[in-house]
C-alpha positions in Angstrom: 121.9 105.4 116.1 120.0 102.6 114.3 120.6 98.9 114.8 120.2 97.2 111.4 120.2 93.5 110.9 121.8 92.7 107.5 121.1 89.4 105.8 123.6 88.1 103.2 126.2 90.1 105.1 129.1 88.1 103.8 127.9 88.4 100.2 128.2 91.3 97.7 125.1 93.3 98.4 124.8 92.6 102.1 128.5 93.2 102.7 128.5 96.5 100.9 125.4 97.6 102.9 127.0 96.5 106.2 130.1 98.5 105.4 128.1 101.6 104.3 126.0 101.5 107.5 129.0 101.2 109.7 130.7 104.1 107.9 127.5 106.1 108.6 127.7 105.4 112.3 124.9 102.8 112.6 125.1 99.6 114.5 125.2 96.5 112.3 124.1 93.0 113.1 125.5 90.9 110.3 123.5 87.7 109.8 125.2 84.8 108.2 125.0 81.0 108.1 128.8 81.0 108.6 129.7 83.3 111.4 133.3 82.0 111.5 134.1 82.7 107.8 136.8 85.1 106.8 134.2 87.6 105.5 132.4 87.5 108.8 135.6 88.1 110.7 136.4 91.0 108.5 133.0 92.6 109.4 133.7 92.0 113.1 137.0 93.9 112.6 135.0 96.8 111.2 132.7 96.8 114.3 129.8 94.7 113.3 128.1 92.2 115.6 127.9 88.8 113.8 125.0 86.5 114.4 124.2 83.1 113.0 120.9 83.0 111.0 119.5 80.5 108.5 116.4 81.2 106.4 115.3 77.6 106.9 115.5 77.9 110.7 112.8 80.2 112.0 114.2 80.1 115.5 117.6 81.4 114.3 115.9 84.2 112.5 113.8 85.1 115.5 116.9 85.2 117.7 118.9 87.2 115.2 116.3 89.8 114.7 115.3 90.3 118.3 116.0 93.9 119.4 117.0 95.2 115.9 115.4 98.3 114.6 115.5 97.6 110.9 116.4 94.9 108.4 118.3 94.8 105.1 116.9 91.7 103.3 118.5 90.0 100.4 117.3 86.6 99.0 118.7 84.5 96.2 117.3 81.7 94.0 120.8 80.4 93.2 122.0 79.4 96.7 123.9 76.2 97.6 122.0 73.1 96.7 119.2 74.7 94.8 120.6 74.4 91.2 120.5 77.3 88.8 116.9 76.7 87.6 115.3 75.0 90.6 115.8 77.7 93.3 113.0 80.1 92.7 110.7 78.2 95.0 113.4 78.2 97.6 113.8 82.0 97.2 110.0 82.5 97.8 110.0 80.1 100.8 113.0 81.7 102.4 112.0 85.2 101.6 108.6 84.6 103.1 110.1 83.2 106.2 112.4 86.2 106.6 109.5 88.6 106.2 107.4 86.7 108.7 110.3 86.7 111.2 110.6 90.5 110.7 106.9 91.0 111.3 107.2 88.8 114.4 110.0 91.0 115.7 108.0 94.2 114.9 110.8 95.8 113.1 110.5 99.5 112.3 111.6 99.2 108.6 112.5 96.5 106.1 114.5 97.3 103.0 114.3 94.5 100.5 116.7 94.3 97.6 115.0 92.9 94.5 115.7 93.4 90.8 114.9 96.3 88.4 111.7 95.5 86.5 110.8 92.6 88.7 107.4 94.3 89.1 106.7 94.4 85.3 105.8 90.8 84.6 109.1 90.0 82.8 108.5 86.2 82.8 112.1 85.7 84.1 111.8 83.0 86.8 114.1 84.5 89.3 112.5 88.0 88.8 109.1 86.5 89.4 110.3 84.9 92.6 111.6 88.2 93.8 108.3 89.9 93.0 106.5 87.2 95.0 108.7 88.1 98.1 108.0 91.8 97.4 104.2 91.2 97.5 104.5 89.3 100.7 106.4 92.1 102.3 103.8 94.7 101.1 101.1 92.6 102.7 103.0 92.1 106.0 102.0 95.4 107.6 105.7 96.3 108.1 107.1 99.7 106.9 108.9 98.7 103.8 111.1 99.9 100.9 112.2 97.9 97.9 115.4 98.8 96.1 115.7 97.1 92.8 119.2 97.0 91.3 120.0 96.8 87.5 122.6 94.4 86.2 125.7 94.0 88.4 129.0 95.5 87.2 130.7 93.0 89.5 129.8 90.1 87.1 132.4 91.4 84.6 135.3 90.5 87.0 134.2 86.9 87.7 133.4 83.6 86.1 133.3 83.2 82.3 133.6 87.0 81.7 137.0 87.0 83.5 138.1 83.9 81.6 137.2 85.5 78.3 139.1 88.6 79.2 142.3 86.6 79.4 141.9 86.1 75.7 141.0 89.7 75.1 137.3 88.9 74.6 134.3 90.3 76.5 131.8 87.5 75.9 128.2 88.7 76.7 124.8 87.4 75.5 123.7 90.7 74.0 124.2 92.6 70.7 127.1 95.1 70.7 124.8 98.2 70.4 122.1 97.3 72.9 122.2 99.5 76.1 122.1 97.9 79.5 121.8 99.7 82.9 124.4 98.7 85.4 125.4 99.1 89.1 128.2 98.0 91.3 127.5 96.4 94.7 129.2 99.3 96.4 126.6 101.7 95.1 123.8 99.4 96.1 125.1 99.3 99.6 125.5 103.1 99.7 121.9 103.6 98.5 120.5 101.0 101.0 122.3 102.7 103.9 120.8 106.0 102.7 117.3 104.5 102.7 117.7 102.8 106.0 118.8 106.1 107.6 115.8 108.0 106.1 112.8 105.7 106.7 110.2 108.5 106.6 111.4 109.6 103.1 111.5 106.1 101.6 108.9 103.9 103.3 106.3 102.6 100.9 108.4 103.2 97.8 109.9 100.8 95.2 112.9 102.3 93.4 114.8 100.8 90.5 118.5 101.8 90.8 121.4 101.9 88.4 124.7 103.9 88.2 125.3 103.9 84.4 124.1 102.7 81.0 126.4 101.1 78.5 126.3 99.0 75.4 128.5 95.8 75.3 130.7 97.7 72.8 131.2 100.5 75.3 131.9 98.0 78.1 134.6 96.4 76.0 136.1 99.8 75.3 136.2 100.7 79.0 137.7 97.3 79.8 140.4 98.0 77.1 141.3 101.2 79.0 141.2 99.6 82.4 143.2 96.5 81.5 145.7 98.3 79.2 145.1 95.7 76.5 142.6 95.3 73.6 139.3 93.8 74.5 136.6 93.1 71.9 133.0 92.2 72.4 131.7 88.8 71.2 128.0 88.0 71.4 127.3 84.7 73.1 124.4 82.9 71.4 121.3 82.7 73.6 121.0 79.0 72.8 124.3 78.4 74.4 123.2 80.1 77.5 119.9 78.3 77.4 121.6 74.9 77.4 123.0 75.8 80.8 120.1 77.9 82.3 116.7 78.7 80.8 116.3 81.2 83.6 119.4 83.2 82.7 118.7 82.9 79.0 115.2 84.5 79.7 117.0 87.3 81.5 119.4 88.1 78.7 116.6 87.9 76.2 114.6 90.4 78.2 117.7 92.7 78.5 117.9 92.6 74.7 114.3 92.8 73.7 112.6 94.9 76.3 115.6 96.6 77.8 116.4 97.3 81.5 115.8 101.0 81.5 116.4 102.9 84.8 116.4 106.7 85.2 120.1 107.0 85.9 120.2 110.8 85.4 117.3 111.3 87.8 119.0 109.2 90.5 122.2 111.2 90.1 120.3 114.5 90.4 118.2 113.4 93.4 120.8 111.5 95.4 124.3 112.9 94.4 125.8 111.8 97.7 125.8 108.1 96.5 128.6 108.8 94.0 127.1 106.6 91.3 130.1 105.1 89.7 130.3 104.9 85.9 131.3 101.6 84.4 134.6 103.1 83.4 135.2 104.3 87.0 134.3 100.9 88.4 136.5 99.1 85.9 139.4 101.4 86.6 139.2 100.7 90.3 139.3 96.9 90.0 142.3 94.7 90.7 142.6 92.8 87.4 145.6 90.7 88.7 143.6 87.5 88.2 144.1 88.0 84.5 147.8 87.1 84.9 146.8 83.5 85.5 147.4 80.8 83.0 144.0 79.1 83.0 142.5 78.5 79.5 139.3 80.5 78.8 136.1 78.5 79.4 133.5 78.3 76.7 131.1 81.2 77.3 127.9 79.8 78.9 129.7 77.0 80.8 130.2 79.2 83.8 126.8 81.0 83.8 126.1 79.9 87.4 128.8 82.4 88.5 126.6 85.3 87.3 125.3 87.4 90.2 121.7 88.2 89.3 120.1 91.3 90.6 119.2 90.6 94.2 121.4 87.6 94.3 
């Protein structure tokens, strides 16, 4: 039985990974800045040990990692107080500190979640910061694996996307016919748990992961079925996104121009046990009760800070 420290355990990726590890019979040490939060209490109820840890407090990291066998590491450039475009330096600093603490604890395996294509010189600021953390991990001497998720399906049930759906609109800053690879947090967690349980098979590998590939028009059609009401795609102008966040505008421009290709069929063949939800399956499994609210839809782009970027 492996003891795995999980950072971001009260967030989307860390929480999904913690639950998948617990379901597989591993011991989970959930690391969080808020050990008394409802999300932390829920993990305790599932059997996780919850520890306080702060990326800006090396002593807390050393204490939290002591005695663990492995680490699931997630970093984000869009944390509290960083601002949407000013946090990439914070991500590099905090990610470096976490890797250094893991090296000090002599952990047997570190699985870092990054972003698909972050190793390809995308020019997207928060992809470049993730690549910097990846490089530091590679140089640390620790056994490592990098999993690199595509765009998050979970974004379509939050923020400005959810607001738009109240008006029957799927507002997304891409053309209707441009494919995008997607993955839900649950599949990221399931794959991370697989990798952590099979260090010898995955150590030293970097793997882009996605569960499905859809165009915005196909996403709108799947949402129409899931919601039981018409949903149409409307392309948000990149200038509108750029006015809020140059970083996110660069990401959507890359999605449109270069494309975020991931070998989805290959992943499904090689690792069938993950389940790999299609977007239609994911959408059909969501609770869309929030759409019954009476809030007026926000202008697409005004709520861009709610977007969970890959690795965030």
